[in-house]
C-alpha positions in Angstrom: -54.4 -76.7 -10.0 -51.9 -79.5 -9.1 -52.8 -80.8 -12.8 -52.3 -77.2 -14.0 -48.7 -77.0 -12.3 -47.5 -79.9 -14.0 -49.1 -79.1 -17.3 -49.3 -75.7 -17.5 -52.2 -75.4 -20.0 -55.2 -77.8 -19.8 -58.5 -78.0 -22.0 -61.9 -78.4 -20.5 -62.5 -81.7 -21.8 -59.0 -82.8 -20.6 -59.7 -81.3 -17.5 -63.2 -83.0 -17.1 -61.9 -86.4 -17.9 -58.5 -86.5 -15.3 -61.3 -85.7 -12.4 -64.3 -87.6 -14.0 -66.6 -85.0 -13.6 -69.1 -83.4 -16.7 -67.5 -80.3 -18.6 -69.9 -77.7 -17.7 -68.8 -78.8 -14.0 -65.1 -77.8 -15.0 -66.3 -74.3 -16.9 -68.0 -73.4 -13.8 -64.9 -74.4 -12.0 -62.4 -72.6 -14.1 -64.6 -69.3 -14.3 -64.4 -69.4 -10.3 -61.0 -69.9 -10.2 -60.3 -67.7 -12.9 -62.6 -64.6 -11.0 -60.3 -65.3 -7.9 -57.2 -64.7 -9.9 -55.9 -68.4 -9.5 -55.6 -69.3 -12.8 -56.2 -67.4 -16.8 -58.8 -68.4 -18.6 -58.5 -68.9 -22.9 -60.7 -70.2 -25.4 -61.3 -73.9 -24.6 -59.5 -74.0 -21.4 -56.4 -72.6 -18.6 -53.2 -72.1 -18.0 -51.3 -70.9 -14.5 -51.3 -67.0 -14.0 -47.7 -65.8 -13.9 -46.9 -62.5 -12.3 -44.0 -62.2 -14.9 -45.1 -63.5 -18.4 -48.4 -62.4 -19.7 -50.3 -65.3 -21.9 -49.5 -65.4 -25.6 -50.9 -62.5 -27.5 -53.2 -64.8 -29.8 -54.3 -66.4 -26.7 -55.5 -63.3 -25.4 -57.4 -62.0 -28.5 -59.9 -65.3 -27.4 -59.9 -64.6 -23.8 -63.3 -62.8 -22.7 -64.0 -61.9 -26.3 -67.6 -60.9 -26.1 -66.6 -58.9 -22.7 -63.9 -56.9 -24.7 -66.5 -55.9 -27.1 -69.1 -54.9 -24.6 -66.0 -52.5 -23.1 -64.6 -51.1 -26.0 -68.0 -50.0 -27.0 -68.4 -48.7 -23.4 -65.2 -46.6 -23.9 -65.9 -45.0 -26.8 -69.3 -43.9 -25.3 -66.6 -42.0 -22.8 -64.8 -40.0 -25.7 -66.2 -36.9 -26.6 -66.6 -35.6 -29.9 -63.5 -33.9 -32.0 -61.4 -35.6 -29.0 -57.4 -36.4 -29.4 -56.8 -39.6 -27.8 -53.9 -41.9 -27.0 -54.4 -45.5 -27.6 -52.1 -47.9 -26.2 -51.5 -51.5 -27.2 -53.3 -54.5 -26.4 -55.9 -56.9 -27.6 -58.5 -55.0 -25.3 -57.4 -51.5 -27.2 -57.9 -53.5 -30.6 -61.3 -54.0 -29.7 -61.3 -50.4 -28.7 -60.0 -49.3 -32.1 -63.1 -51.1 -33.8 -65.0 -48.8 -32.3 -63.0 -45.8 -32.6 -62.9 -46.1 -36.2 -66.4 -45.6 -36.8 -65.8 -41.8 -35.8 -64.5 -39.5 -37.8 -64.0 -36.7 -35.7 -61.2 -37.8 -33.8 -57.5 -37.9 -33.6 -55.7 -40.9 -32.5 -51.8 -41.1 -31.6 -51.3 -44.8 -31.1 -48.2 -47.2 -30.9 -50.0 -50.4 -31.7 -49.5 -51.4 -35.4 -52.6 -53.7 -35.2 -54.9 -51.4 -34.0 -53.6 -48.7 -36.6 -54.7 -51.4 -39.1 -58.2 -51.3 -37.8 -58.4 -47.6 -37.5 -57.3 -47.5 -40.9 -59.9 -49.2 -42.4 -63.1 -47.0 -42.5 -60.8 -43.9 -43.2 -62.1 -42.3 -40.1 -59.9 -41.0 -37.4 -56.7 -39.0 -37.8 -54.0 -41.5 -37.1 -50.2 -41.1 -35.8 -48.4 -44.1 -35.2 -45.9 -43.7 -32.8 -42.6 -45.5 -34.3 -39.5 -47.6 -32.4 -38.7 -51.0 -31.9 -41.7 -53.6 -32.7 -42.4 -56.2 -30.6 -44.2 -59.6 -31.3 -47.3 -58.4 -30.6 -47.2 -55.4 -32.9 -46.8 -52.7 -30.4 -43.5 -50.3 -30.6 -41.7 -49.5 -27.9 -38.4 -47.6 -26.8 -37.4 -44.2 -26.4 -38.0 -43.3 -29.8 -41.6 -43.9 -29.4 -41.4 -41.9 -26.1 -40.3 -39.0 -27.1 -42.9 -39.1 -30.1 -45.7 -39.7 -27.5 -44.2 -36.8 -25.4 -44.7 -34.6 -28.9 -48.6 -34.3 -28.1 -51.0 -32.8 -25.5 -54.1 -35.4 -25.6 -57.3 -35.2 -24.1 -57.7 -38.6 -22.9 -55.3 -41.9 -22.8 -56.9 -45.1 -23.5 -55.4 -48.2 -22.3 -55.8 -51.4 -19.8 -53.5 -53.0 -17.5 -52.3 -56.7 -16.6 -53.6 -56.5 -13.4 -54.6 -54.3 -10.4 -53.2 -54.7 -6.5 -55.7 -54.5 -3.7 -54.1 -51.1 -2.7 -55.2 -49.8 -6.1 -51.5 -50.1 -8.0 -52.0 -50.8 -11.4 -49.4 -53.5 -12.6 -48.3 -54.7 -16.2 -45.3 -57.4 -17.5 -43.0 -55.5 -19.3 -41.0 -52.1 -18.3 -40.7 -51.1 -21.7 -44.3 -51.0 -22.8 -45.2 -49.6 -19.2 -42.7 -46.7 -19.9 -44.4 -45.7 -23.2 -47.8 -46.0 -21.3 -46.7 -44.2 -19.0 -45.5 -41.2 -21.2 -49.3 -41.2 -22.7 -50.8 -40.5 -18.8 -48.6 -38.1 -18.3 -49.2 -36.2 -22.0 -53.1 -36.8 -21.2 -55.7 -34.4 -19.8 -57.7 -37.7 -18.6 -57.3 -41.3 -17.9 -59.7 -44.2 -18.9 -58.5 -47.4 -17.8 -60.1 -50.7 -19.1 -60.3 -53.8 -17.4 -62.3 -57.1 -17.4 -63.0 -58.3 -13.7 -60.5 -61.0 -14.2 -57.5 -58.4 -13.8 -58.4 -57.5 -10.5 -55.9 -59.1 -7.8 -53.8 -60.8 -10.9 -50.5 -60.3 -10.1 -47.8 -58.5 -12.5 -44.2 -57.4 -11.8 -43.9 -53.4 -13.6 -45.6 -50.7 -11.8 -48.0 -48.4 -14.2 -49.4 -46.3 -11.7 -52.3 -46.2 -9.1 -56.0 -45.9 -9.6 -56.0 -42.4 -8.3 -54.9 -41.2 -11.6 -57.8 -42.9 -13.4 -60.2 -40.5 -14.7 -62.9 -43.4 -15.8 -62.7 -47.1 -15.0 -64.2 -49.3 -17.4 -65.2 -52.7 -16.1 -67.4 -55.7 -17.4 -68.8 -56.8 -13.7 -69.5 -55.2 -10.7 -66.3 -53.8 -8.6 -65.4 -56.3 -5.8 -66.1 -54.5 -2.3 -62.5 -54.3 -1.7 -61.8 -52.3 -5.0 -65.3 -50.2 -4.6 -64.0 -49.1 -1.3 -60.6 -48.3 -3.6 -62.0 -46.6 -6.1 -64.2 -44.1 -3.7 -61.8 -43.0 -2.0 -59.8 -41.8 -5.6 -63.0 -40.2 -7.1 -62.8 -42.3 -9.9 -65.6 -42.6 -11.6 -67.2 -46.2 -12.8 -68.3 -47.4 -15.8 -70.0 -51.0 -15.9 -70.7 -51.9 -19.6 -73.9 -53.2 -20.7 
């Protein structure tokens, strides 16, 4: 951790060389530390966890790629026929978009230009893109985006988040992004939250909501005991992706 604080980012091979151990040992240690929320796993390396800045979008695309595909299939399995859905921006939601694209019976309202491109490849769902200020990763934000979202009333809101605190608080990194996500939640009849195991206890600074608002929580591993108790108290249904 000290080496990582000094460098900001380290590859598996660099850390193995520094500590005179095998890459297999380092991968195991990285996975353990990441699961405990102490660092962020990337393709081939790790970086420090920050409560104020998320990792670069390109790096997040590579994070837990297979897990995201499993999560996406599980999420879309929860979407009924002929449903209307809000789809938030983010790398996990891009994976969800690829699965939604196979469904021709849906209406999708999204603020993600990346997801829109994925959805539009097959001519499947009916797509509405909420305009606004375009962020670097392709998500639109601002009052124009929020007002567009508020013109719809959808069956489901589909999104991920930056982290979940021990008390069930949902967190993310950017206030303008959270404003759009909150509008989607408030204009929906149900809320499916999708998070991989690394999101539990991960810090972030902007409050998105609470687990009690979530209809279905889709994750890739069994919940840690602390969160299992939280979810049981809220009545949220949990789906563990195969």
